C-alpha positions as a Python dict, from the first residue, in 0.01 Angstrom:
ca = {
    (1, 'M'): (0, 0, 0),
    (2, 'P'): (151, 338, -95),
    (3, 'Q'): (274, 552, 188),
    (4, 'S'): (481, 865, 179),
    (5, 'A'): (821, 804, 336),
    (6, 'P'): (880, 986, 666),
    (7, 'H'): (1094, 1296, 649),
    (8, 'A'): (1253, 1509, 918),
    (9, 'L'): (1117, 1861, 878),
    (10, 'P'): (1378, 2133, 833),
    (11, 'A'): (1378, 2379, 1120),
    (12, 'E'): (1324, 2677, 891),
    (13, 'L'): (954, 2590, 842),
    (14, 'D'): (813, 2767, 1145),
    (15, 'P'): (437, 2826, 1117),
    (16, 'A'): (258, 3101, 1302),
    (17, 'V'): (45, 2914, 1556),
    (18, 'A'): (-238, 3083, 1744),
    (19, 'S'): (-511, 2960, 1978),
    (20, 'V'): (-797, 3204, 2037),
    (21, 'R'): (-1132, 3203, 2211),
    (22, 'H'): (-1377, 3238, 1924),
    (23, 'V'): (-1718, 3392, 1992),
    (24, 'L'): (-2005, 3223, 1807),
    (25, 'P'): (-2321, 3404, 1690),
    (26, 'D'): (-2521, 3313, 2002),
    (27, 'G'): (-2238, 3419, 2237),
    (28, 'A'): (-2104, 3069, 2301),
    (29, 'L'): (-1728, 3025, 2304),
    (30, 'T'): (-1493, 2769, 2156),
    (31, 'S'): (-1116, 2746, 2124),
    (32, 'L'): (-997, 2785, 1767),
    (33, 'H'): (-643, 2674, 1681),
    (34, 'V'): (-473, 2792, 1363),
    (35, 'A'): (-135, 2706, 1212),
    (36, 'A'): (-47, 2938, 923),
    (37, 'F'): (219, 2834, 670),
    (38, 'P'): (355, 3061, 393),
    (39, 'R'): (237, 2909, 63),
    (40, 'D'): (571, 2968, -105),
    (41, 'R'): (761, 2782, 167),
    (42, 'V'): (541, 2482, 248),
    (43, 'R'): (461, 2159, 67),
    (44, 'V'): (163, 1951, 173),
    (45, 'R'): (160, 1575, 133),
    (46, 'V'): (-97, 1308, 209),
    (47, 'A'): (8, 1019, 433),
    (48, 'R'): (-169, 688, 492),
    (49, 'L'): (-97, 544, 836),
    (50, 'E'): (-23, 174, 793),
    (51, 'E'): (-130, 99, 1151),
    (52, 'P'): (-387, 293, 1355),
    (53, 'R'): (-205, 563, 1552),
    (54, 'T'): (-301, 888, 1711),
    (55, 'L'): (-169, 1176, 1505),
    (56, 'V'): (73, 1301, 1770),
    (57, 'R'): (222, 954, 1828),
    (58, 'W'): (259, 893, 1456),
    (59, 'C'): (427, 1231, 1411),
    (60, 'R'): (680, 1152, 1683),
    (61, 'E'): (749, 806, 1542),
    (62, 'T'): (809, 941, 1190),
    (63, 'S'): (985, 1271, 1275),
    (64, 'V'): (698, 1481, 1141),
    (65, 'A'): (674, 1821, 1308),
    (66, 'H'): (350, 1962, 1164),
    (67, 'A'): (37, 1772, 1057),
    (68, 'I'): (-342, 1769, 1077),
    (69, 'V'): (-588, 1482, 1061),
    (70, 'G'): (-684, 1393, 705),
    (71, 'G'): (-1000, 1222, 584),
    (72, 'F'): (-1264, 1007, 747),
    (73, 'F'): (-1225, 635, 811),
    (74, 'V'): (-1433, 325, 875),
    (75, 'R'): (-1401, 107, 1181),
    (76, 'P'): (-1291, -150, 1288),
    (77, 'H'): (-984, -150, 1063),
    (78, 'N'): (-951, 226, 1003),
    (79, 'A'): (-992, 193, 627),
    (80, 'P'): (-993, 536, 459),
    (81, 'L'): (-1341, 663, 371),
    (82, 'G'): (-1336, 854, 43),
    (83, 'E'): (-1101, 853, -254),
    (84, 'L'): (-730, 852, -174),
    (85, 'R'): (-429, 883, -405),
    (86, 'I'): (-63, 907, -309),
    (87, 'G'): (205, 973, -567),
    (88, 'G'): (-55, 940, -844),
    (89, 'R'): (-149, 586, -736),
    (90, 'P'): (-493, 495, -599),
    (91, 'V'): (-495, 366, -241),
    (92, 'E'): (-750, 111, -124),
    (93, 'H'): (-1045, 287, 42),
    (94, 'V'): (-1416, 265, 115),
    (95, 'P'): (-1611, 494, -122),
    (96, 'F'): (-1867, 742, 3),
    (97, 'L'): (-2220, 620, -58),
    (98, 'A'): (-2345, 681, -411),
    (99, 'P'): (-2398, 933, -558),
    (100, 'W'): (-2193, 1137, -311),
    (101, 'G'): (-1854, 979, -381),
    (102, 'A'): (-1854, 1136, -725),
    (103, 'Q'): (-1923, 1480, -578),
    (104, 'R'): (-1746, 1519, -245),
    (105, 'A'): (-1472, 1779, -230),
    (106, 'C'): (-1101, 1696, -225),
    (107, 'L'): (-758, 1837, -172),
    (108, 'H'): (-532, 1779, -472),
    (109, 'V'): (-157, 1834, -446),
    (110, 'A'): (3, 1815, -790),
    (111, 'D'): (347, 1671, -854),
    (112, 'D'): (491, 2024, -853),
    (113, 'G'): (332, 2101, -515),
    (114, 'A'): (49, 2319, -651),
    (115, 'M'): (-266, 2281, -440),
    (116, 'A'): (-633, 2290, -526),
    (117, 'I'): (-940, 2244, -309),
    (118, 'A'): (-1248, 2167, -516),
    (119, 'R'): (-1540, 1933, -562),
    (120, 'R'): (-1447, 1605, -727),
    (121, 'P'): (-1594, 1682, -1074),
    (122, 'D'): (-1373, 1993, -1095),
    (123, 'L'): (-1051, 1789, -1061),
    (124, 'P'): (-886, 1550, -1310),
    (125, 'A'): (-1032, 1199, -1324),
    (126, 'A'): (-695, 1035, -1252),
    (127, 'P'): (-474, 1311, -1113),
    (128, 'G'): (-104, 1284, -1049),
    (129, 'G'): (35, 1370, -709),
    (130, 'D'): (-174, 1328, -393),
    (131, 'L'): (-552, 1346, -356),
    (132, 'L'): (-756, 1330, -35),
    (133, 'Q'): (-1134, 1326, -47),
    (134, 'A'): (-1312, 1448, 267),
    (135, 'G'): (-1552, 1742, 256),
    (136, 'P'): (-1785, 1902, 231),
    (137, 'L'): (-1638, 2208, 67),
    (138, 'L'): (-1648, 2489, 324),
    (139, 'V'): (-1529, 2790, 124),
    (140, 'R'): (-1534, 2855, -251),
    (141, 'D'): (-1420, 3175, -422),
    (142, 'G'): (-1383, 3349, -87),
    (143, 'A'): (-1740, 3283, 32),
    (144, 'S'): (-1903, 3016, 244),
    (145, 'A'): (-2004, 2712, 39),
    (146, 'I'): (-2233, 2576, 313),
    (147, 'T'): (-2600, 2597, 221),
    (148, 'D'): (-2914, 2440, 366),
    (149, 'G'): (-2973, 2232, 56),
    (150, 'D'): (-2627, 2110, -48),
    (151, 'D'): (-2363, 1954, 177),
    (152, 'E'): (-2236, 1697, -78),
    (153, 'G'): (-2415, 1415, 102),
    (154, 'F'): (-2243, 1483, 434),
    (155, 'T'): (-2574, 1455, 620),
    (156, 'A'): (-2729, 1189, 397),
    (157, 'G'): (-2422, 968, 435),
    (158, 'A'): (-2377, 1017, 809),
    (159, 'A'): (-2440, 646, 870),
    (160, 'Q'): (-2086, 580, 744),
    (161, 'F'): (-1941, 771, 1044),
    (162, 'D'): (-1911, 600, 1382),
    (163, 'S'): (-2068, 910, 1538),
    (164, 'D'): (-2281, 1166, 1357),
    (165, 'I'): (-2085, 1491, 1322),
    (166, 'S'): (-2289, 1618, 1029),
    (167, 'D'): (-2530, 1823, 1240),
    (168, 'G'): (-2474, 2069, 1522),
    (169, 'R'): (-2157, 2182, 1692),
    (170, 'H'): (-1861, 1947, 1722),
    (171, 'P'): (-1481, 1956, 1724),
    (172, 'R'): (-1381, 2008, 1360),
    (173, 'C'): (-1072, 2043, 1141),
    (174, 'A'): (-1019, 2211, 806),
    (175, 'L'): (-754, 2300, 552),
    (176, 'A'): (-782, 2643, 393),
    (177, 'L'): (-594, 2831, 123),
    (178, 'T'): (-557, 3209, 126),
    (179, 'E'): (-370, 3419, -127),
    (180, 'D'): (-38, 3363, 48),
    (181, 'R'): (-94, 3112, 328),
    (182, 'V'): (-199, 2755, 396),
    (183, 'L'): (-411, 2735, 712),
    (184, 'A'): (-449, 2420, 923),
    (185, 'V'): (-745, 2487, 1152),
    (186, 'C'): (-897, 2292, 1441),
    (187, 'C'): (-1162, 2378, 1700),
    (188, 'D'): (-1232, 2216, 2036),
    (189, 'G'): (-1579, 2114, 2153),
    (190, 'R'): (-1795, 1874, 2355),
    (191, 'H'): (-1732, 2051, 2685),
    (192, 'A'): (-1915, 2310, 2893),
    (193, 'D'): (-1646, 2566, 2806),
    (194, 'E'): (-1598, 2448, 2447),
    (195, 'A'): (-1906, 2474, 2228),
    (196, 'G'): (-1753, 2338, 1908),
    (197, 'M'): (-1867, 2468, 1569),
    (198, 'T'): (-2119, 2387, 1299),
    (199, 'L'): (-1996, 2352, 944),
    (200, 'G'): (-2141, 2693, 864),
    (201, 'E'): (-1973, 2857, 1163),
    (202, 'L'): (-1639, 2706, 1067),
    (203, 'A'): (-1681, 2822, 707),
    (204, 'D'): (-1761, 3176, 823),
    (205, 'A'): (-1455, 3181, 1050),
    (206, 'L'): (-1233, 3070, 761),
    (207, 'V'): (-1374, 3339, 533),
    (208, 'G'): (-1286, 3587, 807),
    (209, 'M'): (-927, 3460, 795),
    (210, 'G'): (-906, 3535, 423),
    (211, 'A'): (-966, 3184, 289),
    (212, 'H'): (-1059, 3165, -78),
    (213, 'S'): (-1109, 2785, -59),
    (214, 'A'): (-1137, 2542, 232),
    (215, 'L'): (-1208, 2174, 290),
    (216, 'N'): (-1368, 2010, 592),
    (217, 'L'): (-1154, 1728, 733),
    (218, 'D'): (-1229, 1458, 990),
    (219, 'G'): (-1355, 1584, 1324),
    (220, 'G'): (-1518, 1472, 1646),
    (221, 'G'): (-1281, 1264, 1856),
    (222, 'S'): (-1044, 1246, 1559),
    (223, 'A'): (-992, 1624, 1541),
    (224, 'S'): (-614, 1664, 1582),
    (225, 'L'): (-361, 1934, 1497),
    (226, 'V'): (10, 1882, 1569),
    (227, 'C'): (265, 2164, 1555),
    (228, 'H'): (631, 2128, 1650),
    (229, 'G'): (555, 1768, 1748),
    (230, 'E'): (293, 1864, 2008),
    (231, 'L'): (-85, 1822, 2004),
    (232, 'V'): (-231, 2173, 1991),
    (233, 'N'): (-600, 2101, 2051),
    (234, 'R'): (-786, 1893, 2312),
    (235, 'P'): (-976, 1607, 2144),
    (236, 'R'): (-1287, 1472, 2314),
    (237, 'E'): (-1518, 1180, 2253),
    (238, 'Q'): (-1889, 1220, 2191),
    (239, 'H'): (-1978, 1239, 2562),
    (240, 'G'): (-1704, 1484, 2652),
    (241, 'I'): (-1439, 1237, 2766),
    (242, 'E'): (-1099, 1393, 2694),
    (243, 'L'): (-858, 1192, 2481),
    (244, 'L'): (-508, 1287, 2594),
    (245, 'D'): (-344, 1195, 2261),
    (246, 'G'): (-655, 1198, 2046),
    (247, 'R'): (-806, 905, 1859),
    (248, 'P'): (-620, 667, 1623),
    (249, 'I'): (-670, 792, 1268),
    (250, 'S'): (-624, 668, 912),
    (251, 'T'): (-476, 954, 708),
    (252, 'A'): (-297, 1281, 771),
    (253, 'L'): (-191, 1596, 591),
    (254, 'V'): (176, 1671, 653),
    (255, 'F'): (337, 2014, 617),
    (256, 'E'): (699, 2017, 506),
    (257, 'S'): (949, 2269, 379),
    (258, 'A'): (921, 2332, 6),
    (259, 'A'): (1293, 2416, -8),
}
């Protein structure tokens, strides 16, 4: 099974990392964690974890300094849910339920490192480089892409998740592209002091950060952001139980120096 080889990250890639208390429209609060990478200095790659690991443990084992959880997965064997390609080669996965698998948004990283976040029909049928399908699309052309009538089957296909994170406020992760930055974003939730965010609230926050495109990643207990080898957020299970290292995941997005 294809897997990107581990690389030690050069020290010169030093993202701006911020954790803020974000005020939601009804006055509730949640912690929002953001790692900002200069687009001209970072390369993003998709990694498939051969064995289930929490993101922070996997990062330490493979000398990865900066990463965020990737796509969804299916228990009990943590098979990736949604299309996955690494180095131009398809990786075994469980498709999203029809017809949503043909529509759900993806991150595509071309062989030259160029990145695009778009719905699946807007990307090549068999692209080179890396492709991770997650979704739904949160931001398109600088505006929220979340509407009441179209979430790319995220709600309709919620039965494929081990807990329903399609509705309401939950811990969530996203990857966003601005004119000059790549943003890895994660919010806490499932606690009296941590409201979490809806998809629409996350999209609005990303637009406020200058995102012109953004993709929803895995969330809930899997929501994990690692910077400088440390877990930045505080993952929690559905009933608020804190997971000190997070939950074992299936795929990750890794941020490395483009130099």
